[in-house]
DRENFISE-71637 format. One record per atom (N, C-alpha, C, CB): x, y, z; atom name. Coordinates in pm, whole numbers. Glycine has a CB too. Example, Ala and Ser with C-alpha at 12.3 -4.5 7.8 and 13.67 -1.06 7.14 Angstrom:
// residues 2
+--------+--------+--------+------+
!      x !      y !      z ! atom !
+--------+--------+--------+------+
!   1319 !   -569 !    780 !    N !
!   1230 !   -450 !    780 !   CA !
!   1320 !   -330 !    780 !    C !
!   1131 !   -447 !    905 !   CB !
!   1285 !   -225 !    708 !    N !
!   1367 !   -106 !    714 !   CA !
!   1290 !      3 !    787 !    C !
!   1408 !    -60 !    572 !   CB !
+--------+--------+--------+------+
***
This chain:
// residues 86
+--------+--------+--------+------+
!      x !      y !      z ! atom !
+--------+--------+--------+------+
!    433 !  -1620 !    825 !    N !
!    470 !  -1577 !    691 !   CA !
!    347 !  -1566 !    601 !    C !
!    571 !  -1674 !    631 !   CB !
!    260 !  -1665 !    609 !    N !
!    140 !  -1663 !    526 !   CA !
!     50 !  -1546 !    564 !    C !
!     63 !  -1796 !    539 !   CB !
!     38 !  -1520 !    695 !    N !
!    -46 !  -1410 !    742 !   CA !
!      9 !  -1277 !    693 !    C !
!    -56 !  -1410 !    896 !   CB !
!    141 !  -1263 !    688 !    N !
!    206 !  -1142 !    638 !   CA !
!    168 !  -1119 !    492 !    C !
!    359 !  -1153 !    652 !   CB !
!    163 !  -1224 !    413 !    N !
!    126 !  -1212 !    271 !   CA !
!    -22 !  -1179 !    255 !    C !
!    159 !  -1341 !    196 !   CB !
!   -107 !  -1236 !    341 !    N !
!   -250 !  -1205 !    336 !   CA !
!   -273 !  -1057 !    368 !    C !
!   -329 !  -1295 !    435 !   CB !
!   -205 !  -1008 !    471 !    N !
!   -215 !   -866 !    505 !   CA !
!   -161 !   -780 !    390 !    C !
!   -139 !   -835 !    635 !   CB !
!    -57 !   -826 !    323 !    N !
!     -3 !   -754 !    208 !   CA !
!   -102 !   -745 !     94 !    C !
!    123 !   -821 !    159 !   CB !
!   -173 !   -855 !     66 !    N !
!   -274 !   -854 !    -41 !   CA !
!   -387 !   -758 !     -7 !    C !
!   -330 !   -996 !    -65 !   CB !
!   -434 !   -763 !    117 !    N !
!   -545 !   -675 !    159 !   CA !
!   -503 !   -529 !    154 !    C !
!   -592 !   -712 !    301 !   CB !
!   -386 !   -498 !    208 !    N !
!   -342 !   -358 !    211 !   CA !
!   -307 !   -307 !     71 !    C !
!   -222 !   -342 !    303 !   CB !
!   -252 !   -392 !    -15 !    N !
!   -225 !   -351 !   -153 !   CA !
!   -352 !   -322 !   -229 !    C !
!   -146 !   -457 !   -225 !   CB !
!   -454 !   -404 !   -206 !    N !
!   -583 !   -382 !   -270 !   CA !
!   -646 !   -252 !   -221 !    C !
!   -678 !   -500 !   -244 !   CB !
!   -643 !   -230 !    -88 !    N !
!   -698 !   -106 !    -32 !   CA !
!   -623 !     17 !    -84 !    C !
!   -693 !   -110 !    122 !   CB !
!   -492 !      8 !    -92 !    N !
!   -413 !    121 !   -142 !   CA !
!   -445 !    149 !   -288 !    C !
!   -263 !     93 !   -125 !   CB !
!   -466 !     43 !   -367 !    N !
!   -506 !     63 !   -506 !   CA !
!   -640 !    131 !   -518 !    C !
!   -509 !    -69 !   -579 !   CB !
!   -734 !     91 !   -432 !    N !
!   -868 !    153 !   -432 !   CA !
!   -857 !    300 !   -392 !    C !
!   -964 !     77 !   -334 !   CB !
!   -778 !    329 !   -288 !    N !
!   -766 !    466 !   -239 !   CA !
!   -694 !    555 !   -340 !    C !
!   -690 !    468 !   -105 !   CB !
!   -584 !    506 !   -396 !    N !
!   -501 !    595 !   -477 !   CA !
!   -537 !    600 !   -624 !    C !
!   -360 !    555 !   -464 !   CB !
!   -593 !    492 !   -678 !    N !
!   -621 !    496 !   -822 !   CA !
!   -756 !    441 !   -861 !    C !
!   -517 !    422 !   -894 !   CB !
!   -836 !    398 !   -767 !    N !
!   -971 !    353 !   -797 !   CA !
!   -985 !    207 !   -831 !    C !
!  -1024 !    432 !   -908 !   CB !
!   -878 !    129 !   -822 !    N !
!   -885 !    -13 !   -851 !   CA !
!   -759 !    -83 !   -806 !    C !
!   -908 !    -37 !   -998 !   CB !
!   -767 !   -214 !   -791 !    N !
!   -652 !   -291 !   -748 !   CA !
!   -554 !   -316 !   -861 !    C !
!   -697 !   -422 !   -690 !   CB !
!   -451 !   -394 !   -832 !    N !
!   -345 !   -423 !   -929 !   CA !
!   -341 !   -570 !   -967 !    C !
!   -211 !   -381 !   -873 !   CB !
!   -440 !   -647 !   -932 !    N !
!   -434 !   -791 !   -950 !   CA !
!   -370 !   -855 !   -828 !    C !
!   -356 !   -828 !  -1078 !   CB !
!   -378 !   -985 !   -817 !    N !
!   -331 !  -1054 !   -697 !   CA !
!   -184 !  -1027 !   -669 !    C !
!   -353 !  -1203 !   -711 !   CB !
!    -97 !  -1050 !   -766 !    N !
!     46 !  -1035 !   -744 !   CA !
!     86 !   -889 !   -724 !    C !
!    124 !  -1095 !   -860 !   CB !
!     25 !   -800 !   -799 !    N !
!     53 !   -658 !   -782 !   CA !
!     10 !   -607 !   -647 !    C !
!    -15 !   -577 !   -890 !   CB !
!   -107 !   -652 !   -601 !    N !
!   -153 !   -614 !   -467 !   CA !
!    -59 !   -668 !   -360 !    C !
!   -295 !   -665 !   -443 !   CB !
!    -14 !   -792 !   -377 !    N !
!     74 !   -851 !   -278 !   CA !
!    207 !   -777 !   -270 !    C !
!     98 !   -998 !   -309 !   CB !
!    266 !   -749 !   -384 !    N !
!    395 !   -679 !   -385 !   CA !
!    381 !   -538 !   -329 !    C !
!    453 !   -673 !   -527 !   CB !
!    276 !   -468 !   -371 !    N !
!    252 !   -332 !   -321 !   CA !
!    228 !   -333 !   -171 !    C !
!    133 !   -269 !   -393 !   CB !
!    150 !   -429 !   -123 !    N !
!    119 !   -436 !     19 !   CA !
!    238 !   -475 !    105 !    C !
!      9 !   -533 !     43 !   CB !
!    319 !   -569 !     57 !    N !
!    436 !   -611 !    135 !   CA !
!    539 !   -498 !    144 !    C !
!    500 !   -738 !     72 !   CB !
!    567 !   -434 !     32 !    N !
!    659 !   -320 !     36 !   CA !
!    598 !   -207 !    118 !    C !
!    692 !   -271 !   -108 !   CB !
!    468 !   -186 !    103 !    N !
!    399 !    -84 !    180 !   CA !
!    402 !   -110 !    330 !    C !
!    256 !    -72 !    135 !   CB !
!    404 !   -237 !    370 !    N !
!    410 !   -267 !    513 !   CA !
!    544 !   -224 !    571 !    C !
!    387 !   -417 !    537 !   CB !
!    651 !   -240 !    495 !    N !
!    781 !   -193 !    542 !   CA !
!    785 !    -40 !    548 !    C !
!    894 !   -245 !    451 !   CB !
!    732 !     24 !    444 !    N !
!    729 !    171 !    441 !   CA !
!    641 !    224 !    554 !    C !
!    677 !    223 !    304 !   CB !
!    522 !    165 !    570 !    N !
!    431 !    208 !    676 !   CA !
!    487 !    185 !    815 !    C !
!    299 !    137 !    663 !   CB !
!    552 !     72 !    836 !    N !
!    615 !     46 !    966 !   CA !
!    723 !    147 !    996 !    C !
!    672 !    -94 !    969 !   CB !
!    804 !    180 !    896 !    N !
!    909 !    280 !    914 !   CA !
!    849 !    417 !    946 !    C !
!    997 !    288 !    789 !   CB !
!    748 !    458 !    868 !    N !
!    688 !    590 !    890 !   CA !
!    614 !    598 !   1023 !    C !
!    593 !    624 !    776 !   CB !
!    542 !    492 !   1060 !    N !
!    473 !    492 !   1190 !   CA !
!    574 !    499 !   1303 !    C !
!    385 !    366 !   1204 !   CB !
!    685 !    427 !   1291 !    N !
!    789 !    432 !   1393 !   CA !
!    851 !    571 !   1400 !    C !
!    897 !    327 !   1363 !   CB !
!    872 !    632 !   1286 !    N !
!    929 !    766 !   1279 !   CA !
!    836 !    868 !   1346 !    C !
!    955 !    806 !   1134 !   CB !
!    706 !    850 !   1328 !    N !
!    608 !    942 !   1387 !   CA !
!    571 !    906 !   1530 !    C !
!    482 !    944 !   1302 !   CB !
!    620 !    793 !   1580 !    N !
!    589 !    751 !   1716 !   CA !
!    451 !    689 !   1732 !    C !
!    601 !    868 !   1808 !   CB !
!    396 !    636 !   1625 !    N !
!    264 !    574 !   1627 !   CA !
!    281 !    424 !   1638 !    C !
!    182 !    612 !   1500 !   CB !
!    204 !    362 !   1726 !    N !
!    208 !    217 !   1741 !   CA !
!     83 !    156 !   1681 !    C !
!    222 !    177 !   1890 !   CB !
!    101 !     49 !   1605 !    N !
!    -13 !    -22 !   1544 !   CA !
!     -7 !   -167 !   1593 !    C !
!     -8 !    -14 !   1385 !   CB !
!   -111 !   -210 !   1662 !    N !
!   -116 !   -344 !   1719 !   CA !
!   -224 !   -427 !   1654 !    C !
!   -137 !   -338 !   1869 !   CB !
!   -202 !   -554 !   1645 !    N !
!   -302 !   -646 !   1595 !   CA !
!   -314 !   -646 !   1444 !    C !
!   -435 !   -613 !   1656 !   CB !
!   -411 !   -722 !   1398 !    N !
!   -431 !   -738 !   1255 !   CA !
!   -479 !   -608 !   1190 !    C !
!   -530 !   -849 !   1227 !   CB !
!   -575 !   -543 !   1253 !    N !
!   -628 !   -418 !   1197 !   CA !
!   -520 !   -311 !   1194 !    C !
!   -749 !   -369 !   1280 !   CB !
!   -440 !   -301 !   1299 !    N !
!   -331 !   -205 !   1302 !   CA !
!   -228 !   -233 !   1194 !    C !
!   -264 !   -205 !   1437 !   CB !
!   -200 !   -362 !   1170 !    N !
!   -106 !   -399 !   1064 !   CA !
!   -160 !   -363 !    927 !    C !
!    -76 !   -548 !   1070 !   CB !
!   -290 !   -385 !    906 !    N !
!   -350 !   -350 !    777 !   CA !
!   -349 !   -200 !    756 !    C !
!   -494 !   -404 !    768 !   CB !
!   -380 !   -124 !    862 !    N !
!   -379 !     22 !    851 !   CA !
!   -239 !     73 !    822 !    C !
!   -434 !     87 !    980 !   CB !
!   -141 !     22 !    894 !    N !
!     -2 !     64 !    873 !   CA !
!     46 !     28 !    733 !    C !
!     90 !     -2 !    977 !   CB !
!     18 !    -93 !    688 !    N !
!     62 !   -137 !    556 !   CA !
!    -10 !    -60 !    445 !    C !
!     38 !   -287 !    539 !   CB !
!   -139 !    -32 !    464 !    N !
!   -214 !     45 !    365 !   CA !
!   -160 !    186 !    355 !    C !
!   -363 !     47 !    400 !   CB !
!   -132 !    248 !    469 !    N !
!    -74 !    382 !    470 !   CA !
!     60 !    383 !    396 !    C !
!    -56 !    432 !    615 !   CB !
!    143 !    285 !    425 !    N !
!    272 !    275 !    358 !   CA !
!    259 !    251 !    208 !    C !
!    353 !    165 !    419 !   CB !
!    162 !    169 !    170 !    N !
!    142 !    141 !     27 !   CA !
!     90 !    265 !    -46 !    C !
!     44 !     25 !      9 !   CB !
!      4 !    342 !     18 !    N !
!    -45 !    465 !    -45 !   CA !
!     70 !    564 !    -62 !    C !
!   -159 !    529 !     41 !   CB !
!    155 !    576 !     40 !    N !
!    272 !    664 !     29 !   CA !
!    366 !    613 !    -81 !    C !
!    348 !    672 !    164 !   CB !
!    385 !    482 !    -89 !    N !
!    468 !    423 !   -193 !   CA !
!    412 !    454 !   -331 !    C !
!    478 !    271 !   -174 !   CB !
!    283 !    436 !   -352 !    N !
!    222 !    464 !   -482 !   CA !
!    228 !    612 !   -515 !    C !
!     76 !    416 !   -485 !   CB !
!    212 !    697 !   -416 !    N !
!    223 !    841 !   -435 !   CA !
!    364 !    876 !   -481 !    C !
!    188 !    916 !   -304 !   CB !
!    465 !    817 !   -415 !    N !
!    604 !    844 !   -454 !   CA !
!    635 !    793 !   -594 !    C !
!    698 !    781 !   -354 !   CB !
!    585 !    676 !   -628 !    N !
!    606 !    621 !   -763 !   CA !
!    542 !    713 !   -866 !    C !
!    549 !    478 !   -774 !   CB !
!    422 !    760 !   -837 !    N !
!    353 !    848 !   -931 !   CA !
!    428 !    979 !   -950 !    C !
!    211 !    875 !   -883 !   CB !
!    487 !   1032 !   -844 !    N !
!    561 !   1158 !   -855 !   CA !
!    691 !   1140 !   -932 !    C !
!    590 !   1215 !   -715 !   CB !
!    768 !   1036 !   -898 !    N !
!    900 !   1020 !   -959 !   CA !
!    897 !    964 !  -1099 !    C !
!    984 !    933 !   -873 !   CB !
!    797 !    885 !  -1132 !    N !
!    792 !    823 !  -1264 !   CA !
!    679 !    876 !  -1351 !    C !
!    778 !    676 !  -1250 !   CB !
!    606 !    976 !  -1303 !    N !
!    498 !   1040 !  -1377 !   CA !
!    398 !    939 !  -1431 !    C !
!    554 !   1123 !  -1491 !   CB !
!    357 !    849 !  -1346 !    N !
!    258 !    748 !  -1384 !   CA !
!    120 !    806 !  -1359 !    C !
!    278 !    613 !  -1305 !   CB !
!     37 !    806 !  -1461 !    N !
!    -99 !    858 !  -1447 !   CA !
!   -189 !    755 !  -1380 !    C !
!   -157 !    899 !  -1583 !   CB !
!   -279 !    798 !  -1293 !    N !
!   -374 !    703 !  -1236 !   CA !
!   -463 !    644 !  -1345 !    C !
!   -460 !    770 !  -1128 !   CB !
!   -521 !    530 !  -1319 !    N !
!   -602 !    459 !  -1420 !   CA !
!   -720 !    544 !  -1468 !    C !
!   -654 !    328 !  -1363 !   CB !
!   -776 !    625 !  -1381 !    N !
!   -893 !    704 !  -1417 !   CA !
!   -858 !    817 !  -1515 !    C !
!   -958 !    763 !  -1292 !   CB !
!   -730 !    857 !  -1520 !    N !
!   -692 !    970 !  -1604 !   CA !
!   -615 !    930 !  -1730 !    C !
!   -609 !   1065 !  -1524 !   CB !
!   -597 !    802 !  -1752 !    N !
!   -522 !    759 !  -1871 !   CA !
!   -605 !    782 !  -1996 !    C !
!   -482 !    611 !  -1860 !   CB !
!   -536 !    826 !  -2101 !    N !
!   -603 !    845 !  -2230 !   CA !
!   -560 !    731 !  -2322 !    C !
!   -567 !    985 !  -2293 !   CB !
!   -655 !    679 !  -2393 !    N !
!   -625 !    566 !  -2483 !   CA !
!   -611 !    612 !  -2625 !    C !
!   -732 !    459 !  -2475 !   CB !
+--------+--------+--------+------+
***
């Protein structure tokens, strides 16, 4: 269980870096990564891709988290941090 949360934090942080240029803080990274791991596992299974080991889990969860953030941005019109106007 603890390892699952560690992978969630790492993948959430990586997804934040990839999609918006920065992380979401510890709890935001964890939530994004854990939900992303379910999304990534589903999508990898759908595509017939197998991910083994810790690196495979991080890649799958990061992919899922990026897709999750992309979907959130499309449906809720959330601007990335780099494009926000103050």
